[in-house]
C-alpha positions as CSV (number, residue, x, y, z in Angstrom):
1,M,120.3,98.9,95.4
2,D,122.9,100.4,92.8
3,G,122.5,103.6,90.1
4,S,121.0,101.2,87.0
5,F,118.5,99.9,89.0
6,Q,117.6,103.3,90.8
7,G,117.4,105.2,87.0
8,I,115.0,102.8,86.2
9,Y,112.9,103.1,89.5
10,A,110.2,105.6,88.7
11,E,109.2,103.5,85.5
12,L,108.7,100.5,87.5
13,L,106.4,102.0,89.8
14,Q,104.5,103.7,86.9
15,L,104.3,100.2,85.2
16,A,102.6,98.7,88.9
17,R,100.1,101.9,88.8
18,A,99.4,100.9,85.0
19,V,98.5,97.4,86.0
20,M,96.6,98.2,89.2
21,R,94.6,100.6,86.7
22,R,93.0,97.2,85.2
23,E,92.3,95.8,88.9
24,R,88.9,96.4,90.4
25,R,88.4,99.5,91.8
26,N,88.0,99.1,95.9
27,H,91.5,96.9,95.5
28,T,93.0,97.0,98.6
29,L,96.6,96.7,97.2
30,T,98.0,99.6,96.3
31,P,100.5,100.6,93.0
32,T,103.5,101.1,95.6
33,D,102.4,97.9,97.5
34,L,102.5,95.8,94.2
35,F,106.2,97.7,93.3
36,H,107.2,96.6,96.9
37,E,106.1,93.1,97.4
38,A,107.5,92.3,93.5
39,F,110.9,94.4,94.2
40,Y,110.7,91.5,97.8
41,R,110.7,88.7,95.3
42,V,113.1,89.7,92.1
43,Q,115.8,91.4,94.5
44,P,117.8,88.1,94.9
45,H,117.7,88.0,90.8
46,L,118.6,91.8,91.0
47,E,121.8,91.1,92.9
48,N,124.2,89.6,89.8
49,G,124.0,92.9,87.8
50,G,124.6,93.2,83.9
51,T,120.5,93.0,83.8
52,L,119.2,95.0,80.9
53,R,116.4,97.6,81.7
54,Q,114.1,95.7,79.1
55,D,115.0,92.3,81.5
56,I,114.0,93.8,84.7
57,R,111.0,95.3,83.1
58,A,109.7,92.0,81.9
59,L,111.1,90.2,85.4
60,F,108.6,92.8,87.1
61,A,105.9,92.6,85.1
62,I,105.6,88.8,85.4
63,T,106.1,89.3,89.2
64,M,103.6,91.3,89.5
65,R,100.8,89.3,88.1
66,R,101.9,86.6,90.2
67,V,101.8,88.9,93.2
68,L,98.1,89.8,92.2
69,I,97.2,86.0,91.5
70,D,98.6,85.4,95.0
71,Y,96.5,88.3,96.7
72,A,93.2,87.3,94.8
73,R,93.6,83.7,96.1
74,K,94.1,84.7,99.5
75,R,91.2,87.2,99.0
76,T,88.9,84.2,97.7
77,R,89.8,82.2,100.2
78,R,89.0,85.0,102.7
79,L,85.5,85.6,101.4
80,N,85.0,81.5,101.2
81,K,85.7,81.3,104.6
82,L,83.7,84.1,105.7
83,S,81.0,83.1,103.4
84,Q,80.4,79.1,104.7
85,S,81.1,80.2,108.5
86,H,78.8,83.4,108.8
87,L,76.0,83.2,106.2
88,P,73.5,81.2,106.0
89,V,73.7,79.4,102.6
90,E,70.5,80.9,101.1
91,N,72.1,84.5,101.7
92,C,75.0,83.4,99.8
93,T,75.4,86.0,96.7
94,N,76.2,83.9,93.0
95,P,80.1,84.2,92.9
96,I,79.5,85.4,89.0
97,L,76.8,87.7,89.7
98,D,79.1,89.6,92.2
99,P,81.7,91.7,90.3
100,D,84.4,91.6,92.9
101,R,84.5,87.5,93.2
102,Y,83.7,87.7,89.3
103,E,87.1,89.4,88.6
104,V,89.1,87.0,91.4
105,L,87.4,83.6,89.4
106,R,88.3,85.2,86.1
107,L,91.6,86.0,87.1
108,E,92.1,83.0,88.3
109,K,90.6,81.3,84.9
110,L,93.1,83.2,83.4
111,E,96.3,82.1,85.5
112,V,94.7,78.2,84.6
113,A,94.8,78.9,80.8
114,L,98.2,80.5,81.1
115,K,100.1,77.5,82.7
116,K,98.3,75.5,80.2
117,L,99.8,77.7,77.3
118,D,103.1,77.5,79.4
119,N,103.4,74.0,79.2
120,E,102.8,73.5,75.6
121,S,104.3,76.8,74.3
122,P,106.3,78.9,76.3
123,V,107.2,81.4,73.8
124,H,103.1,82.3,72.9
125,A,103.0,82.1,77.6
126,K,106.0,84.5,77.2
127,L,104.8,86.9,74.7
128,V,101.4,87.2,76.5
129,E,102.8,88.2,80.0
130,L,105.2,90.6,78.3
131,R,102.2,92.1,76.5
132,V,99.5,91.8,79.4
133,F,101.0,92.2,82.4
134,G,104.1,93.8,81.1
135,G,102.6,96.6,79.2
136,H,105.0,96.2,76.4
137,K,104.2,97.1,72.8
138,M,104.7,94.2,70.2
139,E,107.7,95.6,68.8
140,V,109.5,95.7,72.2
141,C,108.0,92.0,72.8
142,A,109.5,90.8,69.6
143,E,113.0,92.3,70.2
144,L,112.8,90.4,74.0
145,L,112.0,87.3,72.4
146,G,114.4,87.5,69.6
147,V,111.6,87.0,66.9
148,S,110.7,90.1,64.0
149,D,107.4,91.9,64.3
150,A,105.8,90.2,62.1
151,T,106.1,86.8,63.8
152,A,105.7,88.3,67.6
153,Q,101.9,89.5,65.8
154,R,101.2,86.2,64.6
155,Q,102.1,84.6,67.5
156,W,100.3,87.0,69.7
157,N,97.0,86.2,67.6
158,F,97.4,82.6,68.1
159,A,98.1,83.2,71.8
160,K,95.4,85.2,72.1
161,A,92.8,82.9,70.4
162,W,94.2,79.7,72.3
163,L,93.7,81.4,75.6
164,I,89.8,82.6,75.0
165,R,88.9,79.0,73.7
166,E,91.1,77.7,76.7
167,I,88.6,79.7,79.1
168,K,85.3,79.5,77.5
169,K,86.2,75.2,77.5
170,N,86.9,75.5,81.2
171,E,83.6,77.8,81.9
172,R,81.5,75.0,79.9
173,Q,82.7,71.9,82.8
């Protein structure tokens, strides 16, 4: 790890803590675990050097989101296997009523909608990743995307509305 990365270590760990505060209370993944898993996935991209501080932060935010989604999917598979093999059908709880499973389902729905948005408009998807998972302010997102603050705000409003509509549409199906 070179000196430039050591300088933002604390900042990235703080980002991991902020991301984990938005997760369910009994999450078994700690902010440090999340940070280290993201670092393990991002490290090959950092070895080139010359990466800007904001770019590293954005890359870590996206990677942490992917780590959490992978973790949620594994947990859902584990819960489904347990409920299928050990509990009679009449004792199974409705996943919508179980708060832990509901959070996992909500995260997966967001991921599906975000992937669809990325296919239709990568700029809007990138903005959502930077704002929601990266915790960036609108001014920083505008700078990273190379657009004005007003344009970034319009894109943010569109992306939020599009995602809400898409998630609701998928829930009805």
